[in-house]
All heavy atoms as TSV, in Angstrom:
chain	resi	resn	atom	element	x	y	z
A	1	MET	N	N	10.534	21.492	37.031
A	1	MET	CA	C	9.614	21.089	35.958
A	1	MET	C	C	10.496	20.185	34.959
A	1	MET	O	O	11.636	20.513	34.673
A	1	MET	CB	C	9.127	22.321	35.208
A	1	MET	CG	C	8.217	21.919	34.128
A	1	MET	SD	S	7.687	23.228	33.046
A	1	MET	CE	C	6.492	24.082	34.022
A	2	THR	N	N	9.908	19.146	34.533
A	2	THR	CA	C	10.661	18.277	33.608
A	2	THR	C	C	10.302	18.443	32.209
A	2	THR	O	O	9.148	18.896	31.869
A	2	THR	CB	C	10.376	16.748	33.974
A	2	THR	OG1	O	9.018	16.506	33.839
A	2	THR	CG2	C	10.814	16.431	35.422
A	3	ASP	N	N	11.188	18.202	31.281
A	3	ASP	CA	C	10.915	18.344	29.822
A	3	ASP	C	C	10.505	16.998	29.282
A	3	ASP	O	O	11.127	16.016	29.543
A	3	ASP	CB	C	12.205	18.869	29.143
A	3	ASP	CG	C	11.961	19.203	27.704
A	3	ASP	OD1	O	10.818	19.237	27.278
A	3	ASP	OD2	O	13.003	19.449	27.040
A	4	ARG	N	N	9.424	16.962	28.488
A	4	ARG	CA	C	8.971	15.734	27.958
A	4	ARG	C	C	9.847	15.168	26.916
A	4	ARG	O	O	9.845	13.982	26.600
A	4	ARG	CB	C	7.613	15.973	27.317
A	4	ARG	CG	C	6.506	16.252	28.193
A	4	ARG	CD	C	5.204	16.471	27.534
A	4	ARG	NE	N	4.869	15.251	26.820
A	4	ARG	CZ	C	3.809	15.153	26.020
A	4	ARG	NH1	N	3.011	16.167	25.870
A	4	ARG	NH2	N	3.541	14.100	25.395
A	5	ASN	N	N	10.786	15.950	26.365
A	5	ASN	CA	C	11.741	15.442	25.342
A	5	ASN	C	C	13.018	14.837	25.897
A	5	ASN	O	O	13.900	14.575	25.129
A	5	ASN	CB	C	12.045	16.569	24.343
A	5	ASN	CG	C	10.830	16.936	23.489
A	5	ASN	OD1	O	10.040	16.070	23.204
A	5	ASN	ND2	N	10.762	18.106	23.111
A	6	GLN	N	N	13.130	14.788	27.215
A	6	GLN	CA	C	14.298	14.235	27.786
A	6	GLN	C	C	14.116	12.694	27.882
A	6	GLN	O	O	13.037	12.174	27.923
A	6	GLN	CB	C	14.539	14.740	29.216
A	6	GLN	CG	C	15.027	16.214	29.167
A	6	GLN	CD	C	15.261	16.754	30.610
A	6	GLN	OE1	O	14.866	16.073	31.532
A	6	GLN	NE2	N	15.813	17.909	30.661
A	7	GLY	N	N	15.270	12.007	27.930
A	7	GLY	CA	C	15.221	10.557	27.993
A	7	GLY	C	C	15.423	9.907	26.632
A	7	GLY	O	O	15.534	10.554	25.629
A	8	PRO	N	N	15.506	8.583	26.604
A	8	PRO	CA	C	15.714	7.858	25.439
A	8	PRO	C	C	14.587	8.080	24.409
A	8	PRO	O	O	13.431	8.281	24.781
A	8	PRO	CB	C	15.779	6.401	25.878
A	8	PRO	CG	C	15.911	6.371	27.329
A	8	PRO	CD	C	15.386	7.758	27.800
A	9	PHE	N	N	14.877	7.899	23.112
A	9	PHE	CA	C	13.865	8.156	22.146
A	9	PHE	C	C	12.690	7.230	22.207
A	9	PHE	O	O	11.611	7.521	21.901
A	9	PHE	CB	C	14.500	8.021	20.722
A	9	PHE	CG	C	14.851	6.653	20.245
A	9	PHE	CD1	C	13.915	5.927	19.553
A	9	PHE	CD2	C	16.058	6.066	20.606
A	9	PHE	CE1	C	14.192	4.652	19.102
A	9	PHE	CE2	C	16.354	4.791	20.219
A	9	PHE	CZ	C	15.372	4.077	19.471
A	10	TYR	N	N	12.944	5.965	22.675
A	10	TYR	CA	C	11.851	4.998	22.768
A	10	TYR	C	C	10.833	5.231	23.856
A	10	TYR	O	O	9.881	4.512	23.941
A	10	TYR	CB	C	12.390	3.541	22.819
A	10	TYR	CG	C	13.350	3.340	23.943
A	10	TYR	CD1	C	12.918	3.038	25.217
A	10	TYR	CD2	C	14.757	3.419	23.707
A	10	TYR	CE1	C	13.802	2.831	26.230
A	10	TYR	CE2	C	15.629	3.151	24.703
A	10	TYR	CZ	C	15.130	2.863	25.948
A	10	TYR	OH	O	16.051	2.686	27.044
A	11	THR	N	N	11.094	6.139	24.730
A	11	THR	CA	C	10.177	6.534	25.735
A	11	THR	C	C	9.272	7.625	25.340
A	11	THR	O	O	8.365	8.013	26.118
A	11	THR	CB	C	10.936	6.935	27.037
A	11	THR	OG1	O	11.751	8.046	26.804
A	11	THR	CG2	C	11.691	5.731	27.567
A	12	ARG	N	N	9.562	8.248	24.189
A	12	ARG	CA	C	8.702	9.396	23.743
A	12	ARG	C	C	7.548	8.888	22.911
A	12	ARG	O	O	7.696	8.158	21.947
A	12	ARG	CB	C	9.528	10.343	22.920
A	12	ARG	CG	C	10.663	10.935	23.763
A	12	ARG	CD	C	11.395	11.920	22.884
A	12	ARG	NE	N	12.792	11.931	23.343
A	12	ARG	CZ	C	13.875	11.981	22.575
A	12	ARG	NH1	N	13.682	12.139	21.310
A	12	ARG	NH2	N	15.023	11.967	23.111
A	13	PRO	N	N	6.334	9.306	23.206
A	13	PRO	CA	C	5.155	8.818	22.418
A	13	PRO	C	C	5.155	9.227	20.987
A	13	PRO	O	O	4.724	8.470	20.117
A	13	PRO	CB	C	3.950	9.467	23.130
A	13	PRO	CG	C	4.435	9.942	24.499
A	13	PRO	CD	C	5.908	10.130	24.319
A	14	LEU	N	N	5.784	10.364	20.594
A	14	LEU	CA	C	5.843	10.782	19.243
A	14	LEU	C	C	6.650	9.836	18.378
A	14	LEU	O	O	6.339	9.585	17.216
A	14	LEU	CB	C	6.427	12.167	19.178
A	14	LEU	CG	C	6.564	12.779	17.763
A	14	LEU	CD1	C	5.143	12.901	17.181
A	14	LEU	CD2	C	7.243	14.139	17.789
A	15	THR	N	N	7.565	9.107	18.980
A	15	THR	CA	C	8.411	8.141	18.284
A	15	THR	C	C	7.501	6.996	17.749
A	15	THR	O	O	7.654	6.547	16.649
A	15	THR	CB	C	9.523	7.555	19.145
A	15	THR	OG1	O	10.359	8.647	19.605
A	15	THR	CG2	C	10.366	6.563	18.446
A	16	TYR	N	N	6.627	6.494	18.606
A	16	TYR	CA	C	5.712	5.438	18.212
A	16	TYR	C	C	4.705	5.874	17.151
A	16	TYR	O	O	4.354	5.131	16.296
A	16	TYR	CB	C	5.045	4.871	19.461
A	16	TYR	CG	C	6.030	4.171	20.390
A	16	TYR	CD1	C	6.437	4.712	21.575
A	16	TYR	CD2	C	6.590	2.954	20.023
A	16	TYR	CE1	C	7.265	4.116	22.397
A	16	TYR	CE2	C	7.428	2.341	20.848
A	16	TYR	CZ	C	7.869	2.914	22.000
A	16	TYR	OH	O	8.705	2.235	22.800
A	17	VAL	N	N	4.206	7.092	17.397
A	17	VAL	CA	C	3.187	7.605	16.368
A	17	VAL	C	C	3.820	7.707	15.044
A	17	VAL	O	O	3.273	7.319	14.022
A	17	VAL	CB	C	2.599	8.975	16.925
A	17	VAL	CG1	C	1.765	9.632	15.810
A	17	VAL	CG2	C	1.816	8.771	18.140
A	18	LEU	N	N	4.995	8.342	14.933
A	18	LEU	CA	C	5.703	8.447	13.671
A	18	LEU	C	C	6.077	7.093	13.036
A	18	LEU	O	O	5.978	6.929	11.823
A	18	LEU	CB	C	6.991	9.359	13.812
A	18	LEU	CG	C	6.677	10.847	14.100
A	18	LEU	CD1	C	7.973	11.527	14.316
A	18	LEU	CD2	C	5.915	11.449	12.989
A	19	GLY	N	N	6.513	6.174	13.909
A	19	GLY	CA	C	6.878	4.864	13.450
A	19	GLY	C	C	5.703	4.094	12.799
A	19	GLY	O	O	5.744	3.504	11.744
A	20	ILE	N	N	4.539	4.128	13.524
A	20	ILE	CA	C	3.351	3.506	13.050
A	20	ILE	C	C	2.820	4.165	11.742
A	20	ILE	O	O	2.411	3.529	10.868
A	20	ILE	CB	C	2.251	3.399	14.154
A	20	ILE	CG1	C	2.739	2.497	15.238
A	20	ILE	CG2	C	0.916	3.022	13.612
A	20	ILE	CD1	C	1.835	2.532	16.459
A	21	GLY	N	N	2.840	5.492	11.774
A	21	GLY	CA	C	2.395	6.243	10.611
A	21	GLY	C	C	3.313	5.899	9.377
A	21	GLY	O	O	2.786	5.738	8.238
A	22	GLY	N	N	4.589	5.890	9.575
A	22	GLY	CA	C	5.492	5.544	8.497
A	22	GLY	C	C	5.302	4.152	7.946
A	22	GLY	O	O	5.333	3.869	6.733
A	23	LEU	N	N	5.067	3.176	8.922
A	23	LEU	CA	C	4.806	1.800	8.456
A	23	LEU	C	C	3.587	1.727	7.680
A	23	LEU	O	O	3.480	1.035	6.585
A	23	LEU	CB	C	4.757	0.893	9.686
A	23	LEU	CG	C	4.532	-0.589	9.409
A	23	LEU	CD1	C	5.653	-1.206	8.634
A	23	LEU	CD2	C	4.297	-1.340	10.706
A	24	LEU	N	N	2.447	2.372	8.074
A	24	LEU	CA	C	1.241	2.349	7.305
A	24	LEU	C	C	1.386	3.027	5.906
A	24	LEU	O	O	0.796	2.595	4.984
A	24	LEU	CB	C	0.114	3.076	8.139
A	24	LEU	CG	C	-0.358	2.335	9.357
A	24	LEU	CD1	C	-1.367	3.132	10.122
A	24	LEU	CD2	C	-0.980	0.964	8.954
A	25	GLY	N	N	2.231	4.121	5.950
A	25	GLY	CA	C	2.495	4.754	4.588
A	25	GLY	C	C	3.238	3.852	3.650
A	25	GLY	O	O	2.923	3.804	2.468
A	26	VAL	N	N	4.227	3.099	4.141
A	26	VAL	CA	C	4.971	2.167	3.248
A	26	VAL	C	C	4.019	0.986	2.758
A	26	VAL	O	O	4.102	0.669	1.502
A	26	VAL	CB	C	6.183	1.576	4.021
A	26	VAL	CG1	C	6.768	0.438	3.319
A	26	VAL	CG2	C	7.191	2.684	4.271
A	27	ILE	N	N	3.166	0.516	3.651
A	27	ILE	CA	C	2.273	-0.556	3.257
A	27	ILE	C	C	1.289	-0.052	2.171
A	27	ILE	O	O	1.028	-0.739	1.183
A	27	ILE	CB	C	1.490	-1.164	4.451
A	27	ILE	CG1	C	2.497	-1.888	5.364
A	27	ILE	CG2	C	0.389	-2.001	4.001
A	27	ILE	CD1	C	1.908	-2.328	6.684
A	28	THR	N	N	0.785	1.185	2.373
A	28	THR	CA	C	-0.156	1.742	1.353
A	28	THR	C	C	0.540	1.971	0.063
A	28	THR	O	O	-0.038	1.699	-1.016
A	28	THR	CB	C	-0.821	3.027	1.898
A	28	THR	OG1	O	-1.413	2.768	3.165
A	28	THR	CG2	C	-1.758	3.670	0.954
A	29	LEU	N	N	1.708	2.540	0.080
A	29	LEU	CA	C	2.428	2.807	-1.123
A	29	LEU	C	C	2.816	1.501	-1.925
A	29	LEU	O	O	2.626	1.472	-3.097
A	29	LEU	CB	C	3.751	3.531	-0.802
A	29	LEU	CG	C	4.584	3.968	-1.990
A	29	LEU	CD1	C	3.822	5.026	-2.855
A	29	LEU	CD2	C	5.883	4.526	-1.535
A	30	ALA	N	N	3.099	0.410	-1.161
A	30	ALA	CA	C	3.453	-0.759	-1.794
A	30	ALA	C	C	2.206	-1.486	-2.445
A	30	ALA	O	O	2.302	-2.186	-3.402
A	30	ALA	CB	C	4.077	-1.796	-0.809
A	31	ASN	N	N	1.035	-1.160	-1.890
A	31	ASN	CA	C	-0.196	-1.731	-2.392
A	31	ASN	C	C	-0.726	-0.958	-3.561
A	31	ASN	O	O	-1.790	-1.258	-4.086
A	31	ASN	CB	C	-1.237	-1.789	-1.262
A	31	ASN	CG	C	-2.297	-2.789	-1.506
A	31	ASN	OD1	O	-2.372	-3.341	-2.603
A	31	ASN	ND2	N	-3.192	-2.964	-0.546
A	32	CYS	N	N	-0.099	0.156	-3.977
A	32	CYS	CA	C	-0.558	0.950	-5.137
A	32	CYS	C	C	-0.100	0.423	-6.531
A	32	CYS	O	O	-0.491	0.915	-7.472
A	32	CYS	CB	C	-0.051	2.409	-4.987
A	32	CYS	SG	S	-0.838	3.290	-3.691
A	33	PHE	N	N	0.731	-0.583	-6.465
A	33	PHE	CA	C	1.386	-1.086	-7.733
A	33	PHE	C	C	1.087	-2.524	-7.944
A	33	PHE	O	O	0.908	-3.313	-6.973
A	33	PHE	CB	C	2.852	-0.808	-7.731
A	33	PHE	CG	C	3.194	0.661	-7.568
A	33	PHE	CD1	C	3.639	1.120	-6.273
A	33	PHE	CD2	C	3.088	1.549	-8.558
A	33	PHE	CE1	C	3.983	2.424	-6.133
A	33	PHE	CE2	C	3.339	2.908	-8.392
A	33	PHE	CZ	C	3.811	3.278	-7.141
A	34	THR	N	N	1.057	-2.902	-9.169
A	34	THR	CA	C	0.863	-4.401	-9.525
A	34	THR	C	C	1.651	-4.654	-10.825
A	34	THR	O	O	1.819	-3.741	-11.637
A	34	THR	CB	C	-0.614	-4.733	-9.697
A	34	THR	OG1	O	-0.700	-6.161	-9.820
A	34	THR	CG2	C	-1.273	-4.101	-10.863
A	35	ILE	N	N	2.018	-5.914	-11.040
A	35	ILE	CA	C	2.713	-6.346	-12.175
A	35	ILE	C	C	1.945	-7.490	-12.794
A	35	ILE	O	O	1.603	-8.489	-12.168
A	35	ILE	CB	C	4.161	-6.780	-11.885
A	35	ILE	CG1	C	4.987	-5.624	-11.288
A	35	ILE	CG2	C	4.838	-7.353	-13.134
A	35	ILE	CD1	C	6.317	-6.041	-10.811
A	36	VAL	N	N	1.650	-7.410	-14.064
A	36	VAL	CA	C	0.982	-8.447	-14.779
A	36	VAL	C	C	2.130	-9.190	-15.648
A	36	VAL	O	O	2.862	-8.506	-16.396
A	36	VAL	CB	C	-0.058	-7.881	-15.799
A	36	VAL	CG1	C	-0.695	-9.023	-16.621
A	36	VAL	CG2	C	-1.152	-7.174	-15.051
A	37	ASP	N	N	2.222	-10.419	-15.399
A	37	ASP	CA	C	3.281	-11.182	-16.045
A	37	ASP	C	C	3.109	-11.274	-17.568
A	37	ASP	O	O	1.978	-11.086	-18.092
A	37	ASP	CB	C	3.239	-12.702	-15.529
A	37	ASP	CG	C	3.664	-12.691	-13.998
A	37	ASP	OD1	O	4.437	-11.869	-13.607
A	37	ASP	OD2	O	3.137	-13.585	-13.341
A	38	GLY	N	N	4.195	-11.560	-18.267
A	38	GLY	CA	C	4.197	-11.676	-19.734
A	38	GLY	C	C	3.298	-12.754	-20.166
A	38	GLY	O	O	3.337	-13.949	-19.593
A	39	GLY	N	N	2.547	-12.553	-21.234
A	39	GLY	CA	C	1.648	-13.607	-21.803
A	39	GLY	C	C	0.363	-13.722	-21.019
A	39	GLY	O	O	-0.489	-14.617	-21.346
A	40	HIS	N	N	0.133	-12.793	-20.066
A	40	HIS	CA	C	-1.121	-12.781	-19.329
A	40	HIS	C	C	-1.874	-11.510	-19.446
A	40	HIS	O	O	-1.292	-10.505	-19.898
A	40	HIS	CB	C	-0.874	-13.032	-17.852
A	40	HIS	CG	C	-0.361	-14.439	-17.548
A	40	HIS	ND1	N	0.981	-14.714	-17.488
A	40	HIS	CD2	C	-1.023	-15.538	-17.227
A	40	HIS	CE1	C	1.136	-16.005	-17.210
A	40	HIS	NE2	N	-0.031	-16.540	-17.067
A	41	VAL	N	N	-3.105	-11.508	-19.047
A	41	VAL	CA	C	-3.978	-10.295	-19.050
A	41	VAL	C	C	-4.437	-10.118	-17.612
A	41	VAL	O	O	-4.834	-11.041	-16.970
A	41	VAL	CB	C	-5.198	-10.421	-20.022
A	41	VAL	CG1	C	-6.044	-9.197	-19.839
A	41	VAL	CG2	C	-4.687	-10.553	-21.407
A	42	GLY	N	N	-4.362	-8.847	-17.118
A	42	GLY	CA	C	-4.857	-8.593	-15.768
A	42	GLY	C	C	-6.312	-8.217	-15.750
A	42	GLY	O	O	-6.750	-7.329	-16.504
A	43	VAL	N	N	-7.124	-8.819	-14.943
A	43	VAL	CA	C	-8.485	-8.505	-14.739
A	43	VAL	C	C	-8.640	-7.764	-13.438
A	43	VAL	O	O	-8.184	-8.197	-12.405
A	43	VAL	CB	C	-9.340	-9.792	-14.722
A	43	VAL	CG1	C	-10.816	-9.488	-14.451
A	43	VAL	CG2	C	-9.184	-10.592	-15.972
A	44	ILE	N	N	-9.208	-6.597	-13.482
A	44	ILE	CA	C	-9.376	-5.660	-12.338
A	44	ILE	C	C	-10.676	-6.043	-11.596
A	44	ILE	O	O	-11.737	-6.151	-12.170
A	44	ILE	CB	C	-9.413	-4.195	-12.812
A	44	ILE	CG1	C	-8.141	-3.882	-13.558
A	44	ILE	CG2	C	-9.577	-3.349	-11.571
A	44	ILE	CD1	C	-8.149	-2.494	-14.157
A	45	ARG	N	N	-10.535	-6.242	-10.284
A	45	ARG	CA	C	-11.698	-6.405	-9.430
A	45	ARG	C	C	-11.721	-5.146	-8.435
A	45	ARG	O	O	-10.713	-4.937	-7.780
A	45	ARG	CB	C	-11.505	-7.625	-8.603
A	45	ARG	CG	C	-11.811	-8.918	-9.355
A	45	ARG	CD	C	-11.651	-10.143	-8.630
A	45	ARG	NE	N	-12.285	-10.006	-7.307
A	45	ARG	CZ	C	-12.236	-10.899	-6.348
A	45	ARG	NH1	N	-11.501	-11.972	-6.504
A	45	ARG	NH2	N	-12.915	-10.712	-5.208
A	46	ARG	N	N	-12.775	-4.421	-8.458
A	46	ARG	CA	C	-12.973	-3.354	-7.547
A	46	ARG	C	C	-14.061	-3.674	-6.575
A	46	ARG	O	O	-15.198	-3.831	-6.958
A	46	ARG	CB	C	-13.360	-2.075	-8.316
A	46	ARG	CG	C	-13.491	-0.850	-7.490
A	46	ARG	CD	C	-13.754	0.450	-8.258
A	46	ARG	NE	N	-12.545	0.675	-9.120
A	46	ARG	CZ	C	-12.556	1.230	-10.324
A	46	ARG	NH1	N	-13.747	1.588	-10.802
A	46	ARG	NH2	N	-11.547	1.451	-11.038
A	47	LEU	N	N	-13.644	-3.828	-5.344
A	47	LEU	CA	C	-14.512	-4.251	-4.232
A	47	LEU	C	C	-15.279	-5.506	-4.574
A	47	LEU	O	O	-16.462	-5.697	-4.262
A	47	LEU	CB	C	-15.513	-3.092	-3.888
A	47	LEU	CG	C	-14.867	-1.862	-3.378
A	47	LEU	CD1	C	-15.946	-0.794	-3.201
A	47	LEU	CD2	C	-14.115	-2.079	-2.044
A	48	GLY	N	N	-14.597	-6.416	-5.268
A	48	GLY	CA	C	-15.188	-7.725	-5.593
A	48	GLY	C	C	-15.881	-7.806	-6.909
A	48	GLY	O	O	-16.092	-8.889	-7.417
A	49	ALA	N	N	-16.201	-6.651	-7.513
A	49	ALA	CA	C	-16.904	-6.695	-8.790
A	49	ALA	C	C	-15.859	-6.563	-9.943
A	49	ALA	O	O	-14.941	-5.768	-9.886
A	49	ALA	CB	C	-17.843	-5.489	-8.911
A	50	ILE	N	N	-16.004	-7.410	-10.947
A	50	ILE	CA	C	-15.100	-7.424	-12.097
A	50	ILE	C	C	-15.375	-6.218	-12.957
A	50	ILE	O	O	-16.554	-6.010	-13.332
A	50	ILE	CB	C	-15.223	-8.724	-12.801
A	50	ILE	CG1	C	-14.745	-9.885	-11.987
A	50	ILE	CG2	C	-14.324	-8.667	-14.126
A	50	ILE	CD1	C	-14.864	-11.213	-12.609
A	51	GLN	N	N	-14.367	-5.498	-13.332
A	51	GLN	CA	C	-14.525	-4.291	-14.182
A	51	GLN	C	C	-14.329	-4.638	-15.702
A	51	GLN	O	O	-13.823	-5.620	-16.026
A	51	GLN	CB	C	-13.451	-3.278	-13.813
A	51	GLN	CG	C	-13.526	-2.865	-12.357
A	51	GLN	CD	C	-14.860	-2.194	-11.955
A	51	GLN	OE1	O	-15.268	-1.246	-12.572
A	51	GLN	NE2	N	-15.506	-2.800	-10.989
A	52	ASP	N	N	-14.863	-3.796	-16.557
A	52	ASP	CA	C	-14.817	-3.967	-17.979
A	52	ASP	C	C	-13.410	-3.796	-18.553
A	52	ASP	O	O	-13.141	-4.305	-19.607
A	52	ASP	CB	C	-15.742	-3.056	-18.696
A	52	ASP	CG	C	-17.193	-3.379	-18.412
A	52	ASP	OD1	O	-17.519	-4.568	-18.114
A	52	ASP	OD2	O	-18.054	-2.479	-18.456
A	53	THR	N	N	-12.571	-3.063	-17.900
A	53	THR	CA	C	-11.195	-2.816	-18.420
A	53	THR	C	C	-10.289	-3.966	-17.976
A	53	THR	O	O	-10.462	-4.619	-17.020
A	53	THR	CB	C	-10.660	-1.481	-17.885
A	53	THR	OG1	O	-10.662	-1.496	-16.455
A	53	THR	CG2	C	-11.520	-0.302	-18.354
A	54	SER	N	N	-9.306	-4.086	-18.784
A	54	SER	CA	C	-8.234	-5.102	-18.495
A	54	SER	C	C	-6.861	-4.488	-18.631
A	54	SER	O	O	-6.714	-3.389	-19.190
A	54	SER	CB	C	-8.360	-6.320	-19.368
A	54	SER	OG	O	-8.167	-5.877	-20.796
A	55	LEU	N	N	-5.883	-5.140	-18.047
A	55	LEU	CA	C	-4.528	-4.604	-18.097
A	55	LEU	C	C	-3.659	-5.508	-18.948
A	55	LEU	O	O	-3.717	-6.792	-18.825
A	55	LEU	CB	C	-3.927	-4.551	-16.705
A	55	LEU	CG	C	-4.687	-3.747	-15.695
A	55	LEU	CD1	C	-4.046	-3.861	-14.311
A	55	LEU	CD2	C	-4.732	-2.240	-16.111
A	56	ALA	N	N	-2.822	-4.896	-19.814
A	56	ALA	CA	C	-1.876	-5.707	-20.568
A	56	ALA	C	C	-0.613	-6.030	-19.618
A	56	ALA	O	O	-0.593	-5.589	-18.494
A	56	ALA	CB	C	-1.341	-4.836	-21.757
A	57	GLU	N	N	0.233	-6.820	-20.167
A	57	GLU	CA	C	1.406	-7.186	-19.365
A	57	GLU	C	C	2.244	-5.961	-19.008
A	57	GLU	O	O	2.328	-5.008	-19.772
A	57	GLU	CB	C	2.243	-8.268	-20.049
A	57	GLU	CG	C	2.771	-7.770	-21.400
A	57	GLU	CD	C	3.475	-8.915	-22.196
A	57	GLU	OE1	O	2.942	-9.999	-22.211
A	57	GLU	OE2	O	4.472	-8.624	-22.744
A	58	GLY	N	N	2.864	-5.979	-17.885
A	58	GLY	CA	C	3.725	-4.852	-17.444
A	58	GLY	C	C	3.361	-4.338	-16.038
A	58	GLY	O	O	2.585	-4.950	-15.307
A	59	PHE	N	N	3.923	-3.149	-15.775
A	59	PHE	CA	C	3.763	-2.503	-14.451
A	59	PHE	C	C	2.588	-1.543	-14.536
A	59	PHE	O	O	2.492	-0.711	-15.412
A	59	PHE	CB	C	5.118	-1.820	-14.182
A	59	PHE	CG	C	5.222	-1.176	-12.827
A	59	PHE	CD1	C	5.478	-2.037	-11.734
A	59	PHE	CD2	C	5.101	0.124	-12.564
A	59	PHE	CE1	C	5.570	-1.532	-10.484
A	59	PHE	CE2	C	5.249	0.684	-11.399
A	59	PHE	CZ	C	5.486	-0.157	-10.282
A	60	HIS	N	N	1.668	-1.594	-13.516
A	60	HIS	CA	C	0.541	-0.753	-13.429
A	60	HIS	C	C	0.298	-0.222	-12.067
A	60	HIS	O	O	0.731	-0.789	-11.065
A	60	HIS	CB	C	-0.743	-1.481	-13.926
A	60	HIS	CG	C	-0.558	-2.111	-15.308
A	60	HIS	ND1	N	-0.859	-1.350	-16.395
A	60	HIS	CD2	C	-0.269	-3.312	-15.689
A	60	HIS	CE1	C	-0.628	-2.127	-17.506
A	60	HIS	NE2	N	-0.269	-3.350	-17.088
A	61	THR	N	N	-0.520	0.843	-11.978
A	61	THR	CA	C	-0.919	1.379	-10.699
A	61	THR	C	C	-2.388	0.999	-10.400
A	61	THR	O	O	-3.126	0.727	-11.380
A	61	THR	CB	C	-0.806	2.914	-10.627
A	61	THR	OG1	O	-1.566	3.492	-11.694
A	61	THR	CG2	C	0.610	3.351	-10.717
A	62	LYS	N	N	-2.741	0.977	-9.173
A	62	LYS	CA	C	-4.134	0.564	-8.860
A	62	LYS	C	C	-4.456	1.300	-7.506
A	62	LYS	O	O	-3.645	1.880	-6.856
A	62	LYS	CB	C	-4.279	-0.962	-8.665
A	62	LYS	CG	C	-3.538	-1.541	-7.559
A	62	LYS	CD	C	-3.790	-3.058	-7.520
A	62	LYS	CE	C	-3.092	-3.635	-6.272
A	62	LYS	NZ	N	-3.829	-3.395	-5.064
A	63	LEU	N	N	-5.754	1.345	-7.216
A	63	LEU	CA	C	-6.229	1.932	-5.993
A	63	LEU	C	C	-5.899	0.989	-4.822
A	63	LEU	O	O	-6.337	-0.212	-4.840
A	63	LEU	CB	C	-7.733	2.165	-6.009
A	63	LEU	CG	C	-8.165	3.237	-6.969
A	63	LEU	CD1	C	-9.711	3.273	-7.025
A	63	LEU	CD2	C	-7.642	4.614	-6.643
A	64	PRO	N	N	-5.142	1.407	-3.779
A	64	PRO	CA	C	-4.795	0.496	-2.711
A	64	PRO	C	C	-6.035	0.069	-1.922
A	64	PRO	O	O	-6.905	0.909	-1.646
A	64	PRO	CB	C	-3.830	1.380	-1.832
A	64	PRO	CG	C	-4.169	2.755	-2.206
A	64	PRO	CD	C	-4.626	2.788	-3.605
A	65	PHE	N	N	-6.116	-1.179	-1.551
A	65	PHE	CA	C	-7.092	-1.777	-0.683
A	65	PHE	C	C	-8.530	-1.760	-1.372
A	65	PHE	O	O	-9.433	-2.256	-0.793
A	65	PHE	CB	C	-7.237	-1.064	0.672
A	65	PHE	CG	C	-5.867	-0.952	1.346
A	65	PHE	CD1	C	-5.261	0.270	1.520
A	65	PHE	CD2	C	-5.156	-2.108	1.757
A	65	PHE	CE1	C	-4.051	0.399	2.145
A	65	PHE	CE2	C	-3.900	-1.952	2.378
A	65	PHE	CZ	C	-3.400	-0.714	2.524
A	66	VAL	N	N	-8.686	-1.172	-2.510
A	66	VAL	CA	C	-9.983	-1.157	-3.192
A	66	VAL	C	C	-9.970	-2.090	-4.419
A	66	VAL	O	O	-10.965	-2.830	-4.688
A	66	VAL	CB	C	-10.349	0.302	-3.596
A	66	VAL	CG1	C	-11.638	0.342	-4.363
A	66	VAL	CG2	C	-10.459	1.161	-2.370
A	67	GLU	N	N	-8.915	-1.987	-5.177
A	67	GLU	CA	C	-8.791	-2.767	-6.409
A	67	GLU	C	C	-7.758	-3.959	-6.230
A	67	GLU	O	O	-6.784	-3.774	-5.482
A	67	GLU	CB	C	-8.333	-1.933	-7.596
A	67	GLU	CG	C	-9.333	-0.963	-8.023
A	67	GLU	CD	C	-8.857	-0.145	-9.228
A	67	GLU	OE1	O	-7.621	-0.070	-9.485
A	67	GLU	OE2	O	-9.674	0.483	-9.883
A	68	SER	N	N	-8.071	-5.031	-6.837
A	68	SER	CA	C	-7.088	-6.122	-6.894
A	68	SER	C	C	-7.013	-6.582	-8.377
A	68	SER	O	O	-7.964	-6.397	-9.122
A	68	SER	CB	C	-7.496	-7.302	-6.032
A	68	SER	OG	O	-8.758	-7.826	-6.366
A	69	VAL	N	N	-5.890	-7.140	-8.750
A	69	VAL	CA	C	-5.681	-7.589	-10.178
A	69	VAL	C	C	-5.414	-9.033	-10.099
A	69	VAL	O	O	-4.633	-9.533	-9.384
A	69	VAL	CB	C	-4.548	-6.823	-10.792
A	69	VAL	CG1	C	-4.267	-7.358	-12.152
A	69	VAL	CG2	C	-4.783	-5.325	-10.725
A	70	ILE	N	N	-6.219	-9.727	-10.965
A	70	ILE	CA	C	-6.111	-11.180	-11.138
A	70	ILE	C	C	-5.451	-11.357	-12.507
A	70	ILE	O	O	-5.867	-10.881	-13.482
A	70	ILE	CB	C	-7.470	-11.911	-11.151
A	70	ILE	CG1	C	-8.138	-11.661	-9.771
A	70	ILE	CG2	C	-7.295	-13.384	-11.316
A	70	ILE	CD1	C	-9.615	-11.974	-9.823
A	71	SER	N	N	-4.339	-12.067	-12.526
A	71	SER	CA	C	-3.605	-12.353	-13.755
A	71	SER	C	C	-4.149	-13.657	-14.407
A	71	SER	O	O	-3.960	-14.736	-13.842
A	71	SER	CB	C	-2.099	-12.465	-13.474
A	71	SER	OG	O	-1.363	-12.555	-14.681
A	72	GLU	N	N	-4.723	-13.535	-15.515
A	72	GLU	CA	C	-5.324	-14.743	-16.216
A	72	GLU	C	C	-4.536	-15.086	-17.419
A	72	GLU	O	O	-3.992	-14.357	-18.087
A	72	GLU	CB	C	-6.751	-14.358	-16.678
A	72	GLU	CG	C	-7.704	-13.989	-15.649
A	72	GLU	CD	C	-8.309	-15.122	-14.937
A	72	GLU	OE1	O	-8.511	-16.197	-15.669
A	72	GLU	OE2	O	-8.674	-15.029	-13.773
């Protein structure tokens, strides 16, 4: 009987699952933050609709893949 954990790491399916999951996690985490430049105001768009709130200059969090910030 052979053990599934024998052999090089790149032949194990779990390696690819963890790699893809980690990459998706990093992309999602990076998409949670936005920066509004000095002298500008950030306008929030949620699923294409402009929201009533605005962002002052600086570092802010946002919903990943749902909100986008336009710096005006």
